[in-house]
N, C-alpha and C positions, 0 to 999 in steps of 0.2 A: 386585641390583636388580629389576624387572619394565620390558617395553617398554615399558610403561600408565602407568606408573610417572614412570618416564626422560619417555614428548612428553607427558604432563599434570598433574603433579607434585601429583596423588589426594591424597599425605596431606603436604602441605605445605598445600591447599584442607581440609584435614577432611572426605575425601570418602572414598567409593571404589567400586568397577568396579560395583557391587550399583547403590547409591546414585542416581550418574551412568545405570545403567543403563534404571532405575526412573523418574529426572525427562527422559528422552531418549521413551519415549511419553506421559508427560503432556504432557510436548512438542507431541508429534504430532497425537496426543490433540485439544487445545483448538484446532490450530489444520487440521486437516485439510478444514477445513469448504471452505478456497478448493483443493482438488481439482474440488469440482461448480461454486463459486462462479465462481471468474475465468475458466470455460469458458461459464459463462451470461451475465458482460455482454460479453466479447470475442467470443461468438457471435456476437452483436449485429453486429457488422461485415461480417463474410460469412465468417469463419476456418471452419473444420470444426472443431468443437466437441469430438470425438475427436482432434483434435490439437490442440488447444490442455490439453487437460489431461492430457498425455501429455506435453505440453513443458510443463505447471503444475509437473508430479513429474519433471523431470525437472533443472527448474532448482531446483526450492525444496531438491529431496534433495542437486545437486554444491554451489551456496549450502554450503548450510547443513553439509556436511563440510565444504570450503576457511577457514569461517569455523572448524568446529573446529580444522583441522592449519594451517592461519595462524597467528590472533591465539588458542587456545586460550578460547574464551569458551564459555559455552551460549546462546547467541543463537541460533536458527535464521533463516531466510534463506525465503521466498516471495512471487512476485508481487506487490505490495503494495493495498490498496486504495486508493480513492479511482485513483490512480494510473492504475489501468485503466479508472477511467469516465470519467478525462479521457481518454483513451484512446482509448476508444470512439466517448464521446457528445461532445467537443468536438473531437479531433482528426480522427475518420473521419466521422464524424456530420456535424458544424458543419462544419467546414473543406471536407469533402470530398476527403481524401485518402483513397485506396487504403491497405485494412493494411500492403500489401508497404509503402509507403514512412514509414508511421506507425513501426515499426518497426526501418527506416533510423532515423529519429529517435532512438529508445529506443537503439540499438546508441552512437551519436555520445554518446549521452550518459554512457552511461558508459564511454564511450572517454576524452569532455572530465570527468566524476566520478574518474578513474582518476589522468589527467595531473596535475589539481588538488591530489589525494591523494600522490602523489609528490611534488612541486615544493615540498607547503608552503605554496599556494596556499590552500588547504580554511579555515584556519583565520584567516586574515583576511579571510574573507567570515563564516564565523560570528560572526568575531567584529563584523559592521560590522552582519547585523539584531537591530534589538531583540527582547532572547528572552519579550516576552510578544505578539510575534509569531509565535512558535512556536506557542503555546498556539491560538494567536487559528486559525492553520492550521488544526491537527489538528482543533478544534472545527466549523470552516466544513467541510471533508473530510466528518467525522460526517455536519453535515445533508448535504449533499448525497448520499453512501453512501442514509441515510434516505431521501432525497427520492426516491431512484431504487427502491428497495424498494419505497414504498407508490405507484408508479407503477404498475410491473409486477404487484403483485399487486391493483388493482382498485381500492384503499383512496383514490386522488387520482386525482383524474381532470378531465381540459379542460375545464375551462371559459371562453366568450367574454364571459358579464357579466365575474366573479370571478376569471378569468383559470384560480382551481384549484378543486376542487368537493371534497367524498364522494361515494365511487365507489358503484354498489348492490352492499352488503355481503352482499348476497344472490343472489350469482354467485357458481355451482360457486369461479371464482379466486378471490375475496374466502376463501370458506369455509374456503376450504385453504387459503391464507399467516395469516387467524387464529388457527389451529387448529397450526399450523407456531408462529408466536410465541407462545401457551401453553405450547406443548411446549417449548418453550427458556430461557421465560422462568419457567416451574417448578422445571426440569430447572435451571438456573443459579440461584436461590434456594437451591437446598440445594446448590450447590456438586455439582454429577456432573460428573466433567469431560467433556470432550465433549458438552457438554449442543449448543451449535452441533448438527457432525456428527450426533446422535444426531434433534435436532426436521427436518434436510435433511429424515433417511432414511425419520423418519414420516411424515411430509408427502407423502413423491414415493409409499411402500407408498397411502396414501388415493388419492393422484392420478391412484393407474396402478388403484386398484379401480373407482376414479368413472369411467375413457377418459379422462384427461385426457391422456397419458404412454402411449406404449406401450414394452414392453420390449424392445429390435432392437440384441441383442448386433453388435455388427460387428470389425472387424482388428485385433489385438491390440495393443498401447499403441507400440511400436516403430516398425509399420508405418504405424498414424495417425498418427501425429509427420510422418512422408513431406511431408504434406499442409502442413504448415505452414515445416519443417526450412532452413535456409539461404532459405529466400525473400523476405526482406529487399530493402526496393533503396535500399540508400546514395547511390548515385547518384542520383537524385529528394532524399532528401533534403541533401543537399550543394550544391541546386541544379543540378548538370549536365546535368539534362533536363528543362528547364522548371517549376525549384520554385516554389512561393511567399515566396520573398526572406524578409524579415520574420520572415513570419507563422508559416516552417519554425525559421529561430533564435526564437522565442519558444515556442517547441513542444522545444524542445531544453533552451530555459531552465529553462520550465518541470520535464518529468522532471527535469534535475538539481536544482533547486533543494527541490520537493518529497521530493525522496528525500533530501537532505543532511539535511532540516528533519530528517525524518522519521524521518531517522538520527540525528541527536545527542540528542532524544526521549523514542526508545527506548533509547537507550546511558543514558544517565542511568539514565532508571526502573530500569530494568532491573541494571545493576550495582551501583544503590544499594542494592537489594533485596537481592544477592548479596553484598554486604561490600566489593564491587572494586573500589570510589573511592577515592583517593590522600585524603590528611587537611587537602590544599589544593582537595581538588573536579576534581585532572586523575581522568582514566581511562586507563588503563596501554594499551600498544599499542592505542592509538587507534586510529594509522594504519594497525597491520592489518588492524583493525576493517574502517575503508575501503576500501582494501585490495579484504578479500575481500566485500562485498558490490559493487563496482565491475567486478572481475568473475563474478561472477553478473549483473549487469545485462544485461552483454553476451554472457555462454555464454547466457542468457535470451533474448534477441531474435534470435540465431541460431535456435535451438530452438522460437522461436515465441512468443513471452510477453508481456508489456508489463513494466516497471521492478521488477528484484529488489530487495527492502530488508526490516531487519532486522522482527521481530517483536515486538511487543509480548507479544504470548502464551508470549513465553520466559519471563515472570514467571511462569505454571505449576509452568515444570521447574524454577523454579527457587527457587522455596515449596516443591516438593518434595527438595530436596538438592540440586542439580546446580551447581556451581560451576565448572565444570572444561566444554574443547573438547569431549570425550567423548559428553557429553549433546549435543552440537548434531551428532556426529557420527549420534550411532542417531537423528537426527532426521529426516538426511539417506538414510539406509538404508532409516530405513519412508519417505518418498517414494517413495527407486526400485522399493522391490517395489510401492508401489501403482502404479508406471506400468502395471500388467501388465494394471488389473482400469478403464485412463482408459477403454476404447471406451465404457462403461459410463453413464458423467454422460454423455450426450447422452440417457436416458431418463430426463433428472431432470427434468422441468415448471419451468415458470421459476417455478410460481408457491408452489412448496416452498423455494427459494433465496429467495425475493424479503426473506420473516420473518427469515432469516440479514443482512440489509444492515442492516433496520432496528434489530437489534441491535446489531452491528457499529456503528451510526455513534450509536445511544444511548450505547455503551462509551467513542468518544471524547469526548463532549461533555463527560465529566468535565475534558477541559485545561484550560476553562474557571473551574475553580476560583482556576487559578493566576495570574491576571491581575487588578490592582489596579482592580477598578471605582472608586474610591472615583476618582483621578487621573482627571480628563478628559484629560490629555496622551498617555494610555494605553488611556482604559473607548472613544475616540473613534475611533482607531485600529482597535483589536479588535475591535470594533461593526463597524465596514466590511468587514473580514474575516472575520468569521462569515458576514456577513451575504448578503457581497456573491456567496461560489462558488455556493450553492445557487439563490440567485436570477437570477446572471443562466448558470448552467451551467457556470463557468471557473476555479479554482481561478486561470489566470495574474492572472482581471481580481479577485479577492481580494485575489492579493499587490500589485498594485498598488495599488489602494485604500488598502490598511494603509501599502504602505512610504511611498508617495507622502503620505498624510496624518499618518506618526509625524515625517516630515521638515519639511514644513510645519508642524508646531506644534513641534517642538524649534525655529525658527527663530522662532516668534511671541510665542514666552516667551524668549527671550532664551538659546537653553540649548545655539546648538549649539557645536562644538568643534572642534578642526586634525584632531580623529580620530577622527571625524563623517565624514568627506570621501569614505569610499564608498557609505555609506548616501546621501550626496544623490544621488550620480552616479546609484546606483540610482533615485532617486526618479525626477532629470530625464528618464532613457531611458525609464520608465514615465508621463511627463509626454506626451515625445515619441511613443510607442507611445500611449495615446491619439490624441490632434491625427492619426495619421499613420490608428489606423481609420475615425475622423470623417470623414479624405478620402477615404475608397475610397470 
């Protein structure tokens, strides 16, 4: 018996080395856009783009390899969309925290996630959150990401009379973004692997031709990484250097819980598609999966990127036949190889990455189909969650509105049970948060 057979149980899963390698390439192509998009978002905090690109490759590479070795699942990891937007626009730009402190919060959330996973508390927390809110949070983050993309493209602009308005679509930036959007959409309709990445590269090439960006190669990926590696400020995140107290706790809470929800939703979808779910609905080796994710988040914060999480794009590799951790390891190796091209990412114009945000956001909206819109006790909290995230520019506010509304309506219908105690504790904490914010 070969080492690969012993390690991954290929025959038992009805797969082969060739199939797993092809599946790994497929998954990589569908999610490689993150190497360009993540630096475009985090770079707005003042973080060096080339360094963030290198950190993204390193975190995705090592995280995916960990998933393959520890959990033996065909699930790839990378810095999460939505969480990187929260990192940039809410934590750094909104709260005025240095990006080093924000990385410290990511590190602490990863440590907390690891402790909760090992201690078994994770199951308690997941069980307390109503399932419809998982879908609502995913959709709300999708709207949030799409809104940012439309803004970056110049398709939506600020307006004092109406808050937002349609931008000038004849501007080069808007034209370039629309071009990228058409290319990505067209390729996806034809089910072309790597459609988002291809669209970004074509739009970038057009941007270079129009003079919207210049190709300026920099240091190698590993050399660029030194600008963000180990720059996180954990003492500030712990409030040891005059931090922001409850605000800091909220940031860590959001990083932790959104990562948790994102993982659970992705794991259910991908494992169902791969036929790896048990008859009773449980996912084998779930704690191993979450352990790999939390270690990857800790490692990502040390390298210089936001929270690392499981990627729904892993489903493309599963559709190509991937069934074991070997698929994830192939993805990880490809990301590590991409590390050497990371400095070139800074030459990609923002208008070329904006369409990717819009496309990814549109794909996340599909989660709304899992919500029972006929039940007011579900529909109202779900709607408040979805609408509050983009309109308040905060995932935390969406979580707060959704969980609080769900708890209040459950009480109003007389359906509260002793087993719901943690839900009501969370709702009470969110109410206290609103009071605190109003008094601040």
